[in-house]
Structures are given as structure tokens and as C-alpha cells.
C-alpha angles and dihedrals in degrees: 000000000000091000089051090054092050092051090050092050090052088052090054091051090051088051090051092053090049091049091050091053092044092097094054090045092055092047087053096054117121121282088249089076108084119238089239092056090049092054090048090053091049091047095049097041106036096026093052101118097203094048090046089051092053094045090050089048092062092069102019099064132110134189110280115241111227124188115208122198130172144115123291114281095020088117105253092151091049090051092055090055092046091052093049093039086225139082103272110138130047109258127197133178095203112037143032110271095187107069094166140001108301135178117223121199111206103210141194100201102302096342118098112226100182141344121228128192108208114193132197116258113287089230088063094063113123139152111290092192139328095292108041137034127210086247093056091044091053091050090053092048091049094052090046088052089050096205123210091213136006124221117204107200123208134180120250096203099040115060093208126186098257098178094108093045090054093046091052092051090050088058091047093048093049093049091046089053093049092051101039100030091232136082124264111241110232129198121185117217123196100201133195099042088155089070092056111109130298082049096180089080104081098150106088088213087062100047108133120225091253091061096045088050092051089050092051089049090057093047090053090048092056093039087057090054094048096047090048091052094051099241111151111217134179096219147336123222135178114220146163121221095188112147125161114206138214134188120250090264092057100260111146113228132188120228093251091060100045094087088059092057122102111271092247090054091051092049093051101038115148133211110260097173123018110204096160114143123197094343089135089055089050092052086050091053092047093047089052096045095050109098098193110081095209092053088044090054090043091058090053092048090048101048111011113032092144090057091051087055093049091045091052092049093050092048092048092051093050092044095050093042087058093049089049091052089051093050092046092056087075103117096218113095121237093004095106102042092094093041091053091051089052091050093048091046090053089051091050093048091051092049089047090053089057088063091052094258121125107206130173126240088254092057089048092052090050089053090050094049090048091057089065098062131258110006089348092286094144095050093046089050089054090052093048090050089048092054092042089060089065091069084074084076089076091058102032111017116233092002094102094049091051089055090046091050092055092048093048093049095048091041090054092047088051091052092049093050091050091048090050092052094050102037105027101029091035093225121162118268089252092059090046088055091053088054089052091047092051089051091049090060088056088051089054092049089051092051092053089049092053091046086058094056 
């Protein structure tokens, strides 16, 4: 899993390099591309705020700092492992592992993915001496840590009196706001859903309705206490962080025995059974709650790099489909065929770069033409049909260009989806063609809709 993350990050870096060179690449396009069109391409690609933000985030990110708070045995250490998707924290079913506040660094080799401040259970707070209590010490440690988000952890199977927990977090939140001049985002996590009756169902996909309903009841119970006590939160989510582990050679190991394993085995433990429930939704909630963009991007880079890639691909396809539609509005037939081919080639090259492959525009063109059938005949036919629609302008002004614009947009979208299937999902060229054929059907439906205008 860690190797996969590293490969995906290398893909993102490759994409960033291609993006940086995009301006030079557009300047180097053949003279047949009008200067006005070149400027339009630059403005739409390099000037796109969302794309630029994503590109900046590839480099400008830092490990998010997460503050975990909850009673002993609620599963704080297990949640750390569930968020990281790797064995990071010591987990025990029988005793408290967090004897004092401790910062965990979730790492991918030497790279820190996220920092987590795990505190002792609130119920364990007591006077350390005559001048400071454990509660005051924790508040000082939390402010020194300066978290990006706080997670209040509760137990799904024990409806504890959490009033003291909520009051403590209100104090933390108030002090944080005074020091940092902004509020502390708070997400409430109701953990150990797997232990809710009927307990024999551990696979989230097999949770019966009665179990899900009981989990929802507990969430509503805790939400009521939080609201009545006046604690402002960003979200509340019920999860299971259940993971069973095995050594690299396939030996199953219970959590109590992990500490006795050789260090190499501990560092390379693999998931044997994944009973995680709604962890992805929790990551969504954390990402939305975190106010700092660099920390927000850091969370994406730490736990969901594949999603970052998918988001980039989708954004690129939408962006270039829009560019193609704009170019196709040109009222002169045939003039934009070559320009559209160039635009789609740039899109394919960008998507290919996300797979770690550096391909030329010529190679991208060959890919595009291969999608249309033998010698690209089918694709060329589509382009000709698109341009022919512009002759309608002589009968009904602008109608032909509107039809052409729709065909160009959906055609570019089809090319982007095929390129994603081939380069990102690593599907055979035949499967990529199927994706293109499916998109062509959408193209035909769009053409019919425009004809009905």
C-alpha cells in the first residue's frame, strides 16, 4: 500500500512538471493555430483557479495535525491505524495504551503523512501537584501542538455520560480561539460500531438494518448531549476502525501479540481483515472541517492520493471539454478540426503524465485516432459530421455552431474518459475503446437533443 502511495505521488509530480511546461508547449504549437486560440488555451489551462490550486497543493502541503480526545478504551489508537491504513499506533484490547499525551507520526518511509496528538482518557485526569491538574496540562499540550482539527471519540456500545468530556473540549476550544484567533474545527467520532449487536456481523457490507438503526440511535443520543451542552461541532460520524493484521509472510496475528514481533514485521504489517466502517466519510468530514489549505491537501496526500488523481482527471476532462466547445463555436466550417485535435492531444498528454508516462503530442494524436476504429476512420467521420453541422449557419444563423459545440464537448469528454481508462486504470486498449464507444452514444444523444432545439 505504501509503495502504491509513493507511485501515485510520483505521478502527481509528473503531472505538475507537465503543467509547468504547458505554456511553452502551447507557444510551440504549429503556426496553423491562430494566436488568439493560443492565448485562449493558456488562459483556460494555466488560468484555471481550481486546477492551479490543485497543482500548488501537490507541493504546498504539510502533514495535518489531528488532536484525538476520548476515554480510555474508546479506540483512539485503532482509529489512528484506520485513518492511516497502516499499523502505526500500539493497539490493545485489554489495557490503556496511551498513558500520557503522545504525538504519533504516520509515515510512508521517511515522509510524515499526518501528526496525531493522542491524549489520555479524560476520566483519568487528576491533580499532578498543587499547582497544575492533568486537565490544565493537557490544554497546554494541545495548544502547543496547535491542531488543525480535533476529534472527540465516543463509544458506540457504551452510552457514557460524556458531559465532562464535552465541557473539557469547550475549554480547549475557547483557549484555542483566544490564542489562534480562529475556531478549532471539531469532528465527533462514535467508534466501535462493529461491536453493536448483532455482534457477529463484522463486515460492514453485511451489517443488517437492525444494526445500522441501533448505531444511528446512539449517534442521535450523543448528538443531543452535545447540542444541550452548547459545544459547536462540524460533524458527527459513527465508524468502525476494526482491522485484523498479518505479517508479510501471511501469519495472522492478534493485537496483543504484535509488540512481540520483530520490528521489520511490525513495520510491514498487512491488513488481513478490513472491518472499517465509514472511514472514507470521516476523511471527507475531516477534509471539509480543516481550515488550512496546506493541511487539507496534506490529508488528501496522506490518505487518498488515488482520489486526488481521479479528481484531477475529472477536472481536466471538464476543463478541456469546455475549451473544445468554445473553439467549435467558430462559424467557419473545417477551420477548427485541427485545433480540436491539438486540444484533445494536450488533454491525453496530461492524463498520461498522471500515470507517470511522458508522451508526445504525436503519440497522443495516435491514441485519439485509434479510438475511432481502423485508421481512425470513425473518429474522422465524427469530426467531418461536426464541421458539416456548421453549414446550418447559412440556413439558421448560429444553430450549426451550437450543434458543433455540443459534439466537440462530448467528443473531447469521450477521449478523456478513454485516456483515463487506458493510462490511469491501466486497462487494455480494447477496454479503452469500449469506454470511447459508450461516450459516443452520449454524443449521439446530445446531437439529437440539439437537433430538437
